[in-house]
C-alpha positions as CSV (number, residue, x, y, z in Angstrom):
1,M,109.1,68.2,122.4
2,T,107.6,71.1,120.5
3,P,104.2,71.0,118.8
4,E,105.9,70.9,115.4
5,S,107.8,67.8,116.3
6,Q,105.0,65.8,117.9
7,P,104.0,62.6,116.1
8,G,100.9,63.0,114.0
9,T,101.1,66.8,113.7
10,P,99.5,67.6,110.3
11,A,101.5,69.4,107.7
12,E,100.5,72.8,106.3
13,P,97.5,72.2,104.0
14,D,97.1,72.7,100.3
15,P,95.4,76.2,99.9
16,Q,93.0,74.6,97.4
17,W,90.9,74.2,100.5
18,M,89.1,77.2,101.8
19,V,88.2,75.4,105.0
20,R,90.2,72.5,106.4
21,F,89.9,70.6,109.7
22,D,92.8,68.3,110.5
23,K,92.1,65.7,113.2
24,V,90.1,68.2,115.2
25,V,88.9,67.0,118.6
26,K,86.5,69.1,120.7
27,T,85.5,68.0,124.2
28,F,83.3,69.6,126.8
29,G,84.2,68.1,130.1
30,D,83.9,64.3,129.7
31,A,81.9,64.6,126.5
32,T,83.7,64.4,123.1
33,V,81.7,66.3,120.5
34,L,84.1,66.0,117.6
35,R,86.3,63.0,117.1
36,E,89.5,63.6,115.1
37,L,87.4,65.3,112.4
38,D,89.0,65.6,109.0
39,F,86.8,67.9,106.9
40,Q,87.5,70.1,103.9
41,V,85.5,72.7,101.8
42,R,86.7,74.1,98.5
43,P,86.6,77.8,97.6
44,G,83.1,78.7,96.4
45,E,81.6,75.3,97.5
46,R,78.3,75.2,99.3
47,V,78.2,72.5,101.9
48,T,75.4,71.6,104.3
49,L,75.8,69.7,107.5
50,I,72.8,67.6,108.6
51,G,72.4,65.1,111.5
52,P,70.7,64.8,114.8
53,S,71.0,67.4,117.6
54,G,74.2,67.0,119.5
55,S,76.1,65.4,116.5
56,G,78.7,68.3,116.4
57,K,77.4,70.4,113.5
58,T,77.0,73.7,115.3
59,T,80.3,73.1,117.1
60,I,82.0,73.2,113.8
61,L,80.6,76.7,113.1
62,R,81.5,77.9,116.6
63,L,85.1,76.7,116.2
64,L,85.3,78.6,112.9
65,M,84.0,81.7,114.5
66,T,86.5,81.2,117.4
67,L,83.6,81.1,119.8
68,E,85.1,77.8,121.0
69,R,88.7,76.5,120.8
70,V,89.9,73.1,119.5
71,T,90.9,70.6,122.1
72,S,93.4,69.2,119.6
73,G,94.0,69.3,115.9
74,T,94.1,72.3,113.7
75,I,91.8,74.4,111.6
76,H,92.9,76.3,108.4
77,I,91.2,79.0,106.4
78,D,92.5,79.3,102.8
79,G,95.8,77.8,103.9
80,E,96.3,80.0,107.0
81,C,96.0,78.4,110.4
82,L,93.1,79.7,112.4
83,S,93.5,77.6,115.6
84,H,97.3,78.0,115.9
85,M,100.1,80.4,115.0
86,R,103.8,80.4,114.6
87,R,106.0,81.6,117.4
88,G,109.6,81.2,116.3
89,T,109.9,77.6,115.2
90,R,107.0,76.4,117.2
91,R,103.3,76.2,116.5
92,V,101.3,77.4,119.5
93,P,97.6,78.1,120.2
94,A,96.5,81.3,118.5
95,D,96.3,84.4,120.6
96,E,93.4,86.9,120.4
97,R,95.1,89.2,118.0
98,H,95.7,86.3,115.5
99,L,92.1,85.1,115.9
100,R,90.7,88.5,115.2
101,R,92.7,88.9,112.1
102,V,91.8,85.5,110.6
103,R,88.2,85.8,111.8
104,K,87.6,88.8,109.6
105,R,87.5,86.4,106.6
106,I,84.4,84.6,108.1
107,G,80.9,85.8,108.5
108,M,78.1,84.1,110.4
109,V,74.3,84.3,110.6
110,F,72.9,82.9,113.8
111,Q,69.6,81.3,114.7
112,Q,68.8,84.3,116.8
113,F,69.2,87.6,115.0
114,N,71.5,89.2,117.6
115,L,70.9,92.7,116.3
116,F,71.8,95.7,118.6
117,P,68.4,96.9,119.8
118,N,69.7,100.4,120.5
119,M,71.0,100.9,116.9
120,N,69.0,101.5,113.8
121,V,69.3,99.0,110.9
122,L,71.9,101.1,109.1
123,R,74.1,101.3,112.2
124,N,73.7,97.6,112.8
125,I,75.2,96.9,109.4
126,T,77.9,99.5,109.4
127,E,79.3,99.2,113.0
128,A,81.5,96.1,112.3
129,P,83.1,97.3,109.0
130,V,83.8,100.7,110.6
131,R,85.3,99.4,113.8
132,A,86.8,96.1,112.8
133,L,87.9,96.8,109.2
134,G,88.5,100.6,109.4
135,V,86.1,101.3,106.6
136,P,85.2,105.0,106.4
137,R,81.7,105.5,107.7
138,D,80.3,107.1,104.5
139,Q,81.7,104.2,102.4
140,A,80.3,101.6,104.9
141,E,76.9,103.3,104.7
142,D,76.9,103.2,100.9
143,K,77.6,99.5,101.0
144,A,75.0,98.9,103.7
145,R,72.3,100.6,101.5
146,E,73.3,98.4,98.6
147,L,72.9,95.3,100.8
148,L,69.6,96.5,102.1
149,E,68.4,96.9,98.6
150,M,69.5,93.4,97.9
151,V,67.7,91.9,100.9
152,G,64.5,93.9,100.1
153,L,64.7,96.4,103.0
154,A,65.9,99.6,101.3
155,D,63.1,101.5,103.2
156,K,64.1,100.2,106.6
157,A,67.5,101.8,107.0
158,L,66.5,104.1,109.9
159,A,64.1,101.6,111.6
160,H,65.1,99.9,114.8
161,P,65.0,96.1,115.3
162,S,61.9,96.3,117.5
163,Q,60.0,97.8,114.5
164,L,60.8,94.8,112.2
165,S,59.3,91.4,111.8
166,G,61.4,88.3,112.5
167,G,61.9,87.7,108.8
168,Q,63.0,91.3,108.4
169,Q,65.4,91.1,111.3
170,Q,67.0,88.0,109.8
171,R,67.4,89.7,106.5
172,V,69.2,92.5,108.3
173,A,71.5,90.0,110.0
174,I,72.3,88.5,106.6
175,A,73.2,92.0,105.3
176,R,75.3,92.6,108.3
177,A,77.3,89.4,107.8
178,L,77.8,90.3,104.1
179,A,78.9,93.8,104.9
180,M,82.2,92.4,106.2
181,E,82.8,90.9,102.8
182,P,83.6,87.5,104.1
183,E,85.2,84.7,102.1
184,V,83.3,82.1,104.1
185,L,79.7,82.5,105.2
186,L,78.3,80.3,108.0
187,L,74.6,79.8,108.4
188,D,73.4,78.2,111.7
189,E,69.7,77.2,111.5
190,V,68.9,80.6,110.2
191,T,65.2,79.9,109.7
192,S,64.5,78.0,112.9
193,A,63.4,81.1,114.9
194,L,61.1,82.3,112.2
195,D,57.3,81.9,111.8
196,P,56.6,79.3,109.1
197,E,55.2,81.9,106.7
198,L,58.5,83.8,106.8
199,V,60.8,80.9,106.2
200,S,60.6,80.6,102.4
201,G,61.4,84.3,101.8
202,V,64.7,84.1,103.8
203,Q,65.5,80.7,102.1
204,C,65.0,82.3,98.7
205,L,67.3,85.2,99.6
206,L,70.0,82.8,100.8
207,R,69.6,80.7,97.6
208,D,70.2,83.8,95.5
209,I,73.3,84.8,97.6
210,A,74.7,81.3,97.4
211,Q,74.5,81.2,93.6
212,Q,76.3,84.6,93.2
213,G,80.0,84.9,93.1
214,N,82.6,82.7,94.9
215,L,81.3,82.9,98.4
216,T,82.1,79.7,100.3
217,L,79.0,78.6,102.2
218,L,78.8,76.3,105.2
219,C,75.2,75.7,106.4
220,V,73.7,73.8,109.4
221,T,70.0,73.2,108.9
222,H,67.1,70.8,109.7
223,E,65.3,72.1,106.6
224,M,66.0,69.3,104.2
225,N,64.4,70.8,101.1
226,F,66.5,73.9,101.7
227,A,69.6,71.7,102.1
228,R,68.8,70.0,98.8
229,D,68.4,73.2,96.9
230,I,71.3,75.2,98.2
231,S,74.1,72.6,98.5
232,D,76.8,71.3,96.3
233,R,77.6,68.6,98.9
234,V,75.8,67.3,102.0
235,L,77.5,65.8,105.0
236,M,75.6,63.6,107.5
237,F,77.0,63.8,111.0
238,D,76.5,61.4,113.9
239,H,78.3,61.3,117.2
240,G,81.0,63.8,116.1
241,R,81.9,62.0,112.9
242,I,81.0,62.3,109.2
243,L,78.8,59.2,108.6
244,E,78.5,59.8,104.8
245,E,78.7,62.6,102.3
246,G,77.8,63.3,98.7
247,P,75.7,65.4,96.3
248,P,72.3,66.3,97.6
249,D,70.5,63.9,95.2
250,Q,72.5,61.0,96.4
251,I,72.1,61.7,100.1
252,F,68.4,62.5,100.0
253,S,67.4,59.9,97.5
254,E,69.8,57.0,97.9
255,P,71.7,57.3,101.2
256,E,74.1,54.4,101.8
257,Q,73.9,54.3,105.6
258,Q,71.0,53.0,107.6
259,R,71.5,55.7,110.2
260,T,71.1,58.4,107.4
261,R,67.9,56.8,106.2
262,E,66.5,56.7,109.7
263,F,67.4,60.3,110.3
264,L,65.9,61.5,107.0
265,Q,62.7,59.5,107.6
266,A,62.3,61.2,111.0
267,V,62.9,64.8,109.9
268,L,60.9,64.4,106.7
269,D,58.1,62.6,108.6
270,V,57.9,60.1,105.8
């Protein structure tokens, strides 16, 4: 029996969704992290995932970046399957070439800045567009300087990461992700490694980015005020499932589930 004929295999999704998970299961050994997750994000929508550590939030981002592979189920980006590909009449797990091609549509900013210490800021931003997208270097550098202006670091193009503060390094990481002109931007606890006085500057920058254009944003954070400000929709995760979802005002002011209320009380220290 081929994957296409197996019972329960989901049909190709409606491209109205920029991101779609269909019955995605992810296990690590005996531990099930995601449990038949059905999850969608519309183009241009800003969605924040909240919930306790270990609830599966970061795993969702890692699957989208193809840092992990699904155990079962499928993931689509703008109607195109990320996790699988066609081979004749069959659907098979995606090979590395397919993953690289679809992954170009997605950018990610990590908790740790992950800048190349041996490269200056300009080179950190231009390396991926030049190598992965084939952008001419002079064109990539022009774009990088525009992005550095946007993130307030126009004067740091020739500096190395060791010469920058944590907040400045995170701003470079944001510019680097945007240099790939992604359709989907993933944010994984992007302020958790910063000193408290640097958090609000990075959050303000991300609010500005989120409110411009049609960039689809998927954010994992424990900063609840940031989640409230940046999101169109908030999803509460627990044990690999979506416990509840809704607009920020509903989730943070009138959550329906007792588990959500307990979690918010703990993280807000109310």
